[in-house]
N, C-alpha and C positions, 0 to 999 in steps of 0.2 A: 214442545213435547208434552204429552199428557201423562203426568206422573202424579199419583196421589201421595200426599204427605203422610208419613208414618212416624209415630212418636213412640220411643222406647222409654219406659219408666223403670223397668227392672234394673236394679243396680248390683245384684248379687249373682254373678256368673261363675262363682266359685273357682276363680283362677283360670277359667277357660280362655282360649285364644282363638284367633281366626282359623288356625289349623284344625281346631275341633269342629268347625263347620263342615269339614270334609267336602270342600267345593271341588268341582272337576277342574282338571288342568285347562289352561287357556288354549283356545284355538284361534289363531289370528287370520285375518283376511287383508287384502290390499285395497286401496281406493279404486282400482280398476276392475275389481271382482264384479262379475255380473250379479245383480240382485237375486236372481233365481238360485245361483250357486250359494250365496250367503244364506238365503233362507233354508236351503237344503242342509247346510252345515249346522245351522241353529236348530232345526227340527230334529236331526239325527242325534244331536248331543244335548237336546233340551236346554239350550242357552237363551237367555233373554238379551244379553249384550255380547257383541263380538268386538274385541280390540282390532283396530285397523292400523296396520304398520306400512311403512314405506317399503317398496319392493327391493330397493337396492341397499339402503343403509339400515333398514330394520328399525328405524325410529318410530316410536309410538306417536301416531298422528291424531287419533281420536277413537271413537267408538260408534258402532252401529246399534241403535236401539231397535231390536227386532220386534218387540211388542208394538211400539209406535208404528213401525213399518207395516206390520200386519193389519193394524186398525185402519190405516190410510192407504192400503195397497191399491184399491180401485181408483181412488183420487189420483195417486201417483201415476198409474197406468195411463189415465186420460190426460195427464199434464203434458205429455210429449217429451219429457226430460229423459235423456239417455239413461237406461236402467243399470247404472253403475253405482257402486257403494259411495263413491266420492260425492255424488249428488244428493245423498240422503243421510250421511253420517253426521255426527256431532264432532266438529273439528275442535281440538283443544287449543289451537293457536291460529289466529287469522293469518299471521305472517307465514306460518308453515304451510297453510293452505295455498296462499298466493305463490309461494316458492315452489310447491309441489306442482301446481297447475302450470306454472311457467316452464319447469324442466320437463314435465311429462308430455306437454304438448309439442315439444321440439323433437321427441323421439317417436319413431313409428309404432313400436309396441313395447310395452313394459314387460319385464320378466316377472314371473310369478314366484312368490316366496313360498317355500314349503310350509305346510300347516303347523309344524312343530318347531318353527324357528325361534331362536332367542330374540327377544324384543328389547330394543335399546330405549333408554330413558328419553322422554320428549324434551325438546329444547324449552327452557323456561324463559318467558318474557318477564320484564320488570313488573307487569301488572298482574301476573298470575303466579301463585305459589302452589306447589304440590305438597300434599301431606303424604309422607311415606307410610304405607300400611303393609306390614309383613305378616307371614304366618304366625309370628310370635306376638303380634299386637293383641292386647286384651280385648275381649268382647265388650267391656265397658267403654273402651276408647272407640271401638267400631260403632257402638250405639250412639255415642256423642257425635261422631262423624255423620251418621245418618240423620240424627236429630237436627243437625245444622242445615238440612235441606238437600243434602247429596242423595242421589238415588241409585248409585252404584259405586263400588270401590274396586280399583284395580290393585290386586295384591301382588307385591313385588318382593325382591330380596332387599336388604337394608340399603344397598347402593341405588336401588331403583332402576337397575338395568336388566332385570330378568323378571318377566311377568309369570306368576304362578297361576293366576286365575282372576275371575271377577266375582265379587261378593255383592249381593243385593240385600235390601231390607227383608225380602222374603226368606232368604237363607237364615237370617238372624231370627225371624219369627218362627220358622220351622224348628230351629234349635231350641228356642224357648218352650215351644209346645212339647218337644220330646223330653224335656227335663222336668222332674217334679219341683214344685215351688217349695221353698223352705218355710 
């Protein structure tokens, strides 16, 4: 994925939290969603990332980077790969991908999850830890998260089982621009 590194040096957000970014509510898609439909959803809602959830158990499986997809769309079209999200998304867990592909290939058609579904916390493997970021997470902590090399943050409730939205470094930059410096 082509993502430029952003560095946040501002340390005084005056007690502001992720909630102050006023990010849009998350809209999820499924691994079997056609790429054209995913692109339409992202364009209509001006999203850069779309959370991808399992059709049946609503577990968070990964994310679709729409900007990366748009940049490489012609290359992907020529590749001959089936134009489904599962072939172009960032999977959070390789085991979950293998399990999903095994179970979905044995079923004729997967059901579609409604766009406003509750999203369940992803299964954590021993090699991956998830940092819980909530609407009440300070913007200082979000800046540290982005400075560590992450290029999107899935904002959840404290238990990590309900996704509110996706925050990006651009959201934080826009917030910084809108606020006068002290």
